[in-house]
N, C-alpha and C positions, 0 to 999 in steps of 0.2 A: 963709627962716631958716636959720641954721646948725645942723646936728645937734647941736652942742655946747649949744644952748639948750634942747634937749628933755631930759626925764628919761632917764637912764641910770645903769647901776651904776658908771660910772666917773666921778671928778672931773675937771673941766677945769681946765686950768692956764694962766697967761698966758704967751704965748710969750716967751722970752728968747733972742737970738741968741748963738751961740757957734761959733767956728770948728771946722770938723770935724777930728777926729784922722785922719790917714792913715798907712798902712804899706805896704810893698812888696808885699804879696799873697803869701804864702807857699804858698797853694793847698795846705795840710796837713790841712785839715778832714777828720776821721773821721766821714763821714756817707754814707748812702745816698740816691741820688738818682734820680728817675724821669724819663725823656725823654717830653716831650709835644711832639708834632708841630705844625706850623703848622696853625690851624684857624680855622673861622668858628663862633660860637656865639651864642645869644641870651642877652644879658646884662640885668641888673636884673628887677625884678618889679612886677607890678600886681595882686598878689592881695590878699585881704582883711586881711592881717597887715601890710601895707606901712607903713612910717613915712613918711608923705608928706613931713615936714619934713626927712628924710634925703635926698630926691631919689633914691630907689631906682630909679624909673622915668624914662622909659618903658622898656619892653622894645625893644632893639634889637639889630640884627646886628652883632657886633664881630669883628673879624680879630685874631688873636694870632699871633705868629711863634713858631717852636719854641724851646724852653728845657728845662733840667732844674731840677726843684725837689725840695727836701728832702723825704723822706718824713715827717719830725717837726719840730717846732720844736727850737730850739737848747737843749740841756740845761745844766743847772748844771755838770755834768763839762766839757762843751765850753767853756762860758764861763770856767770856772777855768783851762782851758789857755790860753786866750787872755790872760787878765789875768796868769798866771804868767810868760807869754813876753814880755810887753809893759809890765808895771807900770801897766797902764791904771788910771785912777780914773773910775767913773761919775758921771754927774750927781748922783745922789743921794748918793755918798760926797763928792763936792765941796761940796754945800750943806749936808750933815750930816743930812738927814732924807728920809723918803719916807712916801707915804700907805699905811697899813695897814688892813684891814678891821676894824670895830669888834670883832667877836666873837673876832678873834684876838689881842686885846690886852686883858689883865686890868685891872681897876680898881686893884688895888694898885701897879701900875706906872705910874700915871698921871702921876707927876713926870718921866717921860721924854716926855711929849706936848709939842710945840710949840703951845700953846694960841692963839698969835697966828694961826695957820694954820687957818681953818675954811672948810668948803664948805657953804653954806647949802642948795644944792640937793642935796647928798648927804652928810647928816650922819653917814652910817655909816663915812665915811672919817675916820681919825685921823692926824694929821701926827706920826710917831713919830721921835725922835732916833735917829741911827744906823742907822735901818732901810735896807736896800740889798741887793743881790741876794745877798750872802753872809750877811746877817742878815735874812731875809725878814719877821721879826716885831719887829725891833729889838733891843736889848741883850739877851744871853742866848740867843738864838737861833742857829741855823746851818743849813747844808744837808747835813750828814754823811749824813742818811739821805734826801737829796732829789736824789741825783745823777742820777737819770734823769727828774727832774721838769724842766720848762720853766724857763729862768732868767727871773725876774721882776724888777721895779724896774729894768727896763731902758728907757731912753728911746730914741727915733728916733736921736738923736745917737750913743747907745751902740751901738746895733744898725750904725750906718753904720761905727763904727769897727772893730766885730768882721768886718764884711764886707770892709773894707780889708785887715785882717789876712790873713784866710783866702781871698782872691782870689774872692769872691763878690759878691752884692749882693742887695738887698731885691727882692721881686717888686713888679710894679706892680699896682694894683687889678684891671686887666683879667686879667693872668696869674693873680693870686690866685684870683678868681671862677671862672675857666675851670678852674683845677685842683680847686677845692674842689668843683664840680659833679660830677666823677668820670665824665664822659661822659653823664651824665643831662641831658635838655632841660627846663628850667623846673621842675624839682623843688624843693620848699622846702628840703629838707636834703640833705646829700652823699649819703645812702643812700635817699631817697625823699621822699613827702610827709607821712608819719605820724612823729610824733616818737618814739613808743615802739611800735613794730610788736611785736604778740604780747607786749606789756608788757614789752618788752626795752628797757633803757637802753642807748642807743648814743652818748652823749655825756656830759660833765660840766658840768651846769648847776645852779641852785637848785631844790631841791623844798622846799616848805613855805610858810611865810609870810615874804615878804621885807620888812625885812632882819633879822629877828630870830630866826627859827626854821627851820633848815634840817634835813630829816629825813635828808638824804644816801642816799636811796634809790639813787642811781646808784653808790654806793660810796665817794664822796669828799665831804669838807667844803671842802677847799681844792684845790690843784692835783692833778692825777693825773699818773702817768707819761705821758711823750710818745707812747708806743706803747700807751696803753691803749684799750680798745675796738676795735672792727672798722674796718679801713680802708675808704676809699671805693673806688669802681671803678678808681681810678688806683693804689691802694696808699698812699694818703696818710693818716695818722693825725690825729685831733683837728682836723679843718677846721671843726668846730662846737663852741663851748664849750671849756672848759680855761682856755686864756688868749687874750686879744685878741693879734693879730698884726699889727705894723707893716707898712705898705706904702710904696713909694717916693714916691707921689704927694702933692701938695698936695690937701686936700678941694675939690671944685668942685661947682657946681650941675649936675645932670644929667651928673655925672662929667666935666665940662669942666674939668679940674684947674687951669687957669690962672687961673680966675676967682676962687679964694677961697684966702687965704694965710694963715690964723691957725692951721691945723691940717693934720697929716698923717693920711691915711687909715688907719683901723683896721678890720680884718675879722675875723669870726669868733665874737665874743662871748666869754664867760669863764664861770668856775664860779659867778659872781655873777648871771648873767642869769636871768631868770624871766619866765614868759609874762605875768604880772599887772602887770609893770613895765618889763622892758627884754628884749623878744624878739629882740634882734639877734643870736641865734645862727643865724638863717636865712642860707642861702648869699647871698642879694641884700643882706643887711642890711649897713649901713656906719655908721662914726661917725668922729670926728676929735678929735685932741688935739694940743697944742703939741709940738714936738719935743723940748722938755726935760722933758716930763710923765713922772714916775715914780709907779707905784702896783704893788701886789702882785699885780694880775690882768693884767699886760701882758707880752708877750715878742715872739718873732718867728721866722720860718723864713727860709731863704735859698734863691736860685735862681742858677744858673750858666748862662751862655751857652756854647753847645757849644764855642766856641774856648777857654774857660777851664779845661775838664776838666783835671784833673793828678792826682797820686798821691793815694791815700786814697778816691778816688770809685768808686762801683759803679753 
Protein backbone atom coordinates (compact mmCIF):
# COMPACT_ATOMS: atom_id res chain seq x y z
CA UNK A 1 0.00 0.00 0.00
CA UNK A 2 1.21 3.49 -0.79
CA UNK A 3 1.58 5.75 2.22
CA UNK A 4 -0.63 8.22 0.39
CA UNK A 5 -3.52 5.80 0.97
CA UNK A 6 -3.19 6.03 4.76
CA UNK A 7 -4.51 8.91 6.90
CA UNK A 8 -2.20 11.89 7.15
CA UNK A 9 -2.43 15.61 7.80
CA UNK A 10 -1.49 16.33 4.17
CA UNK A 11 -3.81 16.11 1.14
CA UNK A 12 -2.57 13.99 -1.75
CA UNK A 13 -2.57 15.31 -5.29
CA UNK A 14 -2.70 13.60 -8.67
CA UNK A 15 0.72 13.87 -10.33
CA UNK A 16 0.96 16.16 -13.35
CA UNK A 17 4.16 16.16 -15.37
CA UNK A 18 5.90 19.46 -15.94
CA UNK A 19 9.34 20.21 -17.42
CA UNK A 20 11.68 21.30 -14.66
CA UNK A 21 12.92 24.89 -14.72
CA UNK A 22 16.71 25.11 -14.63
CA UNK A 23 19.18 27.93 -14.08
CA UNK A 24 22.95 28.24 -14.19
CA UNK A 25 23.45 27.71 -10.48
CA UNK A 26 24.69 31.00 -9.00
CA UNK A 27 25.81 29.42 -5.72
CA UNK A 28 24.89 32.61 -3.87
CA UNK A 29 22.56 31.23 -1.21
CA UNK A 30 23.06 32.93 2.13
CA UNK A 31 22.80 29.90 4.37
CA UNK A 32 24.73 28.00 7.03
CA UNK A 33 25.66 24.41 6.27
CA UNK A 34 26.95 21.54 8.38
CA UNK A 35 29.46 19.03 7.02
CA UNK A 36 28.51 15.42 7.61
CA UNK A 37 31.20 12.82 6.82
CA UNK A 38 30.66 9.53 5.02
CA UNK A 39 29.08 7.14 7.49
CA UNK A 40 27.11 3.96 8.03
CA UNK A 41 23.96 4.19 10.16
CA UNK A 42 20.85 2.17 10.96
CA UNK A 43 17.96 3.52 8.91
CA UNK A 44 14.25 2.87 9.39
CA UNK A 45 12.31 1.72 12.42
CA UNK A 46 10.45 -1.26 13.81
CA UNK A 47 9.15 0.26 17.05
CA UNK A 48 5.52 0.26 18.20
CA UNK A 49 4.71 3.60 16.55
CA UNK A 50 5.73 2.55 13.05
CA UNK A 51 3.25 3.16 10.25
CA UNK A 52 3.57 -0.24 8.56
CA UNK A 53 1.81 0.96 5.41
CA UNK A 54 4.58 3.52 4.94
CA UNK A 55 7.26 0.81 4.78
CA UNK A 56 9.46 2.41 7.43
CA UNK A 57 11.17 -0.90 8.13
CA UNK A 58 13.01 -3.08 8.25
CA UNK A 59 15.90 -1.52 10.13
CA UNK A 60 18.99 -1.86 7.95
CA UNK A 61 22.52 -0.55 7.80
CA UNK A 62 22.92 2.09 5.10
CA UNK A 63 26.00 3.91 3.87
CA UNK A 64 25.85 7.63 3.16
CA UNK A 65 28.57 9.64 1.42
CA UNK A 66 29.78 12.94 2.86
CA UNK A 67 27.67 16.03 2.14
CA UNK A 68 26.80 19.48 3.47
CA UNK A 69 23.24 20.11 4.71
CA UNK A 70 21.54 23.40 5.50
CA UNK A 71 20.95 23.99 9.19
CA UNK A 72 17.42 25.25 8.46
CA UNK A 73 14.67 24.95 5.91
CA UNK A 74 14.59 27.56 3.13
CA UNK A 75 12.94 30.73 4.43
CA UNK A 76 10.46 33.11 2.84
CA UNK A 77 13.26 35.68 2.66
CA UNK A 78 15.47 33.28 0.71
CA UNK A 79 12.68 32.18 -1.59
CA UNK A 80 11.79 35.82 -2.20
CA UNK A 81 15.35 36.47 -3.35
CA UNK A 82 15.11 33.58 -5.78
CA UNK A 83 11.82 34.85 -7.23
CA UNK A 84 13.09 38.44 -7.53
CA UNK A 85 16.15 37.27 -9.40
CA UNK A 86 14.42 34.87 -11.78
CA UNK A 87 10.75 35.89 -12.04
CA UNK A 88 9.86 32.28 -11.29
CA UNK A 89 6.18 31.36 -10.88
CA UNK A 90 5.44 28.49 -8.53
CA UNK A 91 3.03 25.70 -9.42
CA UNK A 92 0.41 27.24 -7.11
CA UNK A 93 0.71 30.59 -8.88
CA UNK A 94 0.40 28.92 -12.27
CA UNK A 95 -2.78 27.01 -11.44
CA UNK A 96 -4.24 29.81 -9.31
CA UNK A 97 -4.87 28.05 -5.98
CA UNK A 98 -3.35 25.96 -3.20
CA UNK A 99 -4.47 24.03 -0.12
CA UNK A 100 -4.90 26.05 3.10
CA UNK A 101 -5.74 24.49 6.48
CA UNK A 102 -9.37 25.23 7.36
CA UNK A 103 -8.69 27.04 10.67
CA UNK A 104 -6.60 29.61 8.81
CA UNK A 105 -9.43 30.52 6.47
CA UNK A 106 -12.49 32.40 7.72
CA UNK A 107 -16.01 31.47 6.65
CA UNK A 108 -16.70 35.01 5.48
CA UNK A 109 -14.11 34.57 2.72
CA UNK A 110 -15.53 31.32 1.36
CA UNK A 111 -16.23 33.00 -1.98
CA UNK A 112 -12.52 32.51 -2.68
CA UNK A 113 -12.69 28.74 -2.18
CA UNK A 114 -12.35 26.50 -5.22
CA UNK A 115 -15.31 24.34 -4.21
CA UNK A 116 -14.79 21.83 -7.02
CA UNK A 117 -11.52 20.75 -5.35
CA UNK A 118 -12.20 18.66 -2.26
CA UNK A 119 -10.20 16.02 -0.42
CA UNK A 120 -12.55 13.47 1.13
CA UNK A 121 -9.79 11.81 3.16
CA UNK A 122 -8.60 15.17 4.51
CA UNK A 123 -11.60 17.55 4.61
CA UNK A 124 -9.70 20.07 6.75
CA UNK A 125 -7.89 21.27 3.64
CA UNK A 126 -9.48 24.08 1.65
CA UNK A 127 -8.52 24.85 -1.96
CA UNK A 128 -8.08 28.63 -1.79
CA UNK A 129 -7.84 30.91 -4.81
CA UNK A 130 -4.52 32.79 -5.08
CA UNK A 131 -3.00 31.02 -2.07
CA UNK A 132 0.73 30.56 -2.70
CA UNK A 133 4.10 31.07 -1.00
CA UNK A 134 3.69 34.87 -0.92
CA UNK A 135 0.01 34.70 0.13
CA UNK A 136 -0.01 31.68 2.46
CA UNK A 137 -3.68 32.09 3.44
CA UNK A 138 -4.96 33.48 0.14
CA UNK A 139 -6.05 36.99 -0.84
CA UNK A 140 -5.26 39.57 1.83
CA UNK A 141 -2.45 37.58 3.46
CA UNK A 142 1.29 38.15 3.07
CA UNK A 143 4.67 37.07 4.44
CA UNK A 144 5.80 40.47 5.75
CA UNK A 145 6.07 39.13 9.32
CA UNK A 146 7.11 35.64 8.23
CA UNK A 147 10.51 36.29 6.67
CA UNK A 148 12.26 33.77 8.94
CA UNK A 149 9.52 31.18 8.59
CA UNK A 150 9.85 28.36 6.06
CA UNK A 151 8.56 28.98 2.56
CA UNK A 152 5.40 26.91 2.09
CA UNK A 153 3.04 26.16 -0.80
CA UNK A 154 6.24 25.03 -2.50
CA UNK A 155 6.04 21.91 -4.68
CA UNK A 156 8.87 19.49 -5.40
CA UNK A 157 9.12 21.12 -8.83
CA UNK A 158 9.48 24.56 -7.21
CA UNK A 159 12.11 23.30 -4.79
CA UNK A 160 14.11 21.83 -7.67
CA UNK A 161 13.99 25.16 -9.52
CA UNK A 162 15.29 26.94 -6.42
CA UNK A 163 18.11 24.42 -6.14
CA UNK A 164 19.05 24.92 -9.78
CA UNK A 165 19.30 28.66 -9.18
CA UNK A 166 21.25 28.38 -5.94
CA UNK A 167 23.69 25.68 -6.99
CA UNK A 168 22.48 23.09 -4.48
CA UNK A 169 20.15 20.08 -4.46
CA UNK A 170 17.50 18.33 -2.42
CA UNK A 171 18.66 15.68 0.04
CA UNK A 172 18.06 12.04 -0.66
CA UNK A 173 15.84 10.27 1.84
CA UNK A 174 18.89 8.47 3.23
CA UNK A 175 20.79 11.74 3.69
CA UNK A 176 17.80 13.43 5.31
CA UNK A 177 17.23 10.66 7.84
CA UNK A 178 20.94 10.35 8.67
CA UNK A 179 21.11 14.11 9.28
CA UNK A 180 17.88 14.19 11.29
CA UNK A 181 19.14 11.53 13.70
CA UNK A 182 21.87 13.91 14.82
CA UNK A 183 24.31 11.14 15.65
CA UNK A 184 21.85 9.13 17.76
CA UNK A 185 21.20 5.47 16.96
CA UNK A 186 17.58 4.39 16.50
CA UNK A 187 16.07 7.13 18.63
CA UNK A 188 12.50 8.10 17.82
CA UNK A 189 13.12 11.85 17.57
CA UNK A 190 16.14 14.01 16.67
CA UNK A 191 16.80 14.58 20.40
CA UNK A 192 15.93 11.18 21.91
CA UNK A 193 12.98 8.88 22.55
CA UNK A 194 10.75 11.13 24.67
CA UNK A 195 8.59 13.66 22.85
CA UNK A 196 8.56 16.29 25.61
CA UNK A 197 11.44 15.58 28.02
CA UNK A 198 10.87 17.36 31.33
CA UNK A 199 7.63 18.70 29.77
CA UNK A 200 9.66 20.78 27.32
CA UNK A 201 8.43 21.20 23.74
CA UNK A 202 11.19 20.59 21.23
CA UNK A 203 9.22 20.74 17.98
CA UNK A 204 6.20 22.38 16.39
CA UNK A 205 3.34 19.88 16.11
CA UNK A 206 -0.37 19.82 16.93
CA UNK A 207 -1.59 19.85 20.53
CA UNK A 208 -5.26 19.39 21.29
CA UNK A 209 -8.03 17.72 19.30
CA UNK A 210 -7.13 17.40 15.62
CA UNK A 211 -8.34 18.97 13.36
CA UNK A 212 -10.50 21.54 15.18
CA UNK A 213 -8.76 22.57 18.42
CA UNK A 214 -5.08 23.40 18.76
CA UNK A 215 -3.89 24.60 22.16
CA UNK A 216 -0.59 25.79 20.63
CA UNK A 217 1.20 24.66 23.78
CA UNK A 218 4.46 24.54 21.83
CA UNK A 219 4.14 28.26 21.05
CA UNK A 220 2.84 28.15 17.49
CA UNK A 221 -0.44 27.50 15.70
CA UNK A 222 1.02 27.55 12.21
CA UNK A 223 4.63 27.60 11.09
CA UNK A 224 7.45 28.58 13.44
CA UNK A 225 10.70 30.38 12.52
CA UNK A 226 13.13 27.97 10.89
CA UNK A 227 15.53 28.18 13.85
CA UNK A 228 12.91 27.75 16.57
CA UNK A 229 13.59 25.18 19.28
CA UNK A 230 16.93 23.56 20.01
CA UNK A 231 18.97 22.01 17.17
CA UNK A 232 19.81 18.32 17.08
CA UNK A 233 23.27 16.89 17.70
CA UNK A 234 24.45 18.00 14.26
CA UNK A 235 23.22 21.57 14.73
CA UNK A 236 20.17 21.17 12.49
CA UNK A 237 16.90 22.90 13.36
CA UNK A 238 13.34 21.61 13.06
CA UNK A 239 14.05 18.16 11.68
CA UNK A 240 10.76 17.15 13.35
CA UNK A 241 7.53 19.08 12.87
CA UNK A 242 7.06 22.62 11.51
CA UNK A 243 6.90 21.74 7.79
CA UNK A 244 7.25 18.61 5.70
CA UNK A 245 10.49 18.64 3.70
CA UNK A 246 10.84 17.36 0.14
CA UNK A 247 13.51 14.78 -0.69
CA UNK A 248 14.96 13.91 -4.08
CA UNK A 249 13.67 10.32 -4.19
CA UNK A 250 10.55 8.76 -5.58
CA UNK A 251 8.68 6.94 -2.82
CA UNK A 252 9.38 3.19 -2.80
CA UNK A 253 8.56 0.10 -0.82
CA UNK A 254 11.23 -0.56 1.79
CA UNK A 255 12.96 2.57 0.51
CA UNK A 256 13.68 1.02 -2.90
CA UNK A 257 12.79 4.23 -4.68
CA UNK A 258 12.61 2.90 -8.23
CA UNK A 259 9.58 0.75 -7.40
CA UNK A 260 7.01 3.47 -6.95
CA UNK A 261 6.59 6.58 -9.08
CA UNK A 262 3.46 8.46 -8.06
CA UNK A 263 5.01 10.56 -5.31
CA UNK A 264 8.22 12.11 -4.04
CA UNK A 265 9.39 11.35 -0.52
CA UNK A 266 8.54 13.80 2.28
CA UNK A 267 10.14 13.68 5.72
CA UNK A 268 9.78 15.31 9.11
CA UNK A 269 6.07 15.88 9.55
CA UNK A 270 4.55 19.31 10.14
CA UNK A 271 2.76 21.61 12.58
CA UNK A 272 -0.42 19.66 11.78
CA UNK A 273 0.88 16.23 12.85
CA UNK A 274 -0.62 14.74 16.00
CA UNK A 275 -0.09 11.43 17.80
CA UNK A 276 -3.79 10.59 17.47
CA UNK A 277 -3.82 10.93 13.71
CA UNK A 278 -0.47 11.43 11.97
CA UNK A 279 2.57 10.77 14.12
CA UNK A 280 4.96 11.16 11.21
CA UNK A 281 7.18 13.65 13.02
CA UNK A 282 9.36 10.70 14.05
CA UNK A 283 12.77 10.50 12.35
CA UNK A 284 12.07 7.25 10.51
CA UNK A 285 8.55 8.25 9.39
CA UNK A 286 7.97 8.97 5.72
CA UNK A 287 5.23 10.10 3.41
CA UNK A 288 4.84 10.90 -0.27
CA UNK A 289 3.03 13.31 -2.53
CA UNK A 290 2.99 14.28 -6.17
CA UNK A 291 5.79 16.57 -7.41
CA UNK A 292 3.14 19.21 -8.17
CA UNK A 293 1.44 19.04 -4.73
CA UNK A 294 1.16 22.44 -3.03
CA UNK A 295 0.06 22.85 0.59
CA UNK A 296 0.48 25.27 3.48
CA UNK A 297 2.59 22.81 5.52
CA UNK A 298 5.25 21.75 3.04
CA UNK A 299 8.70 23.27 2.45
CA UNK A 300 12.26 22.07 1.92
CA UNK A 301 15.91 22.32 2.93
CA UNK A 302 18.90 21.86 0.69
CA UNK A 303 22.22 20.06 0.59
CA UNK A 304 25.46 20.77 -1.21
CA UNK A 305 28.08 18.32 -2.35
CA UNK A 306 31.50 19.44 -1.18
CA UNK A 307 32.55 20.28 -4.74
CA UNK A 308 29.62 22.72 -4.97
CA UNK A 309 30.65 24.95 -2.07
CA UNK A 310 30.87 28.59 -3.05
CA UNK A 311 30.50 32.16 -1.68
CA UNK A 312 27.97 32.66 1.08
CA UNK A 313 28.37 29.26 2.72
CA UNK A 314 29.85 28.57 6.10
